[in-house]
C-alpha positions as CSV (number, residue, x, y, z in Angstrom):
1,M,53.9,109.4,83.8
2,A,56.7,107.6,85.7
3,M,59.3,108.9,83.2
4,V,58.0,112.5,83.7
5,A,58.2,112.1,87.5
6,S,61.7,110.7,87.3
7,R,62.9,113.5,85.0
8,A,61.3,116.2,87.2
9,G,62.5,114.6,90.4
10,V,59.0,114.3,91.8
11,S,56.5,111.5,92.6
12,G,53.9,110.2,90.2
13,Q,51.2,111.7,92.4
14,T,52.7,115.1,91.9
15,V,52.7,114.7,88.1
16,S,49.0,113.6,88.4
17,R,48.3,116.7,90.4
18,V,49.9,118.9,87.8
19,V,47.9,117.2,85.0
20,N,44.7,117.7,87.0
21,D,45.6,121.3,87.7
22,S,45.5,120.9,91.5
23,P,46.2,124.0,93.6
24,R,48.3,121.8,96.0
25,V,51.4,122.0,93.8
26,D,54.1,124.6,94.4
27,P,54.6,126.8,91.3
28,A,58.3,125.9,91.0
29,T,57.5,122.2,91.1
30,R,54.7,122.7,88.5
31,A,57.1,124.4,86.2
32,R,59.6,121.5,86.6
33,V,57.0,119.0,85.8
34,E,55.6,120.9,82.8
35,K,59.2,121.3,81.5
36,A,59.8,117.5,81.8
37,M,56.4,116.9,80.1
38,G,57.5,119.1,77.2
39,E,60.9,117.5,76.9
40,L,59.5,114.0,76.8
41,G,56.5,114.9,74.6
42,Y,54.1,113.7,77.3
43,R,50.5,114.3,76.6
44,P,47.9,113.3,79.2
């Protein structure tokens, strides 16, 4: 999760919020995190 956060330029907590589908994440940030997850092959 830390690698995804670093790649997306966000905190680990933000990655956690995206993974848990929290409504507290800006759509643009969510897209950046999801892109980083895809590039790194991250699967929660």
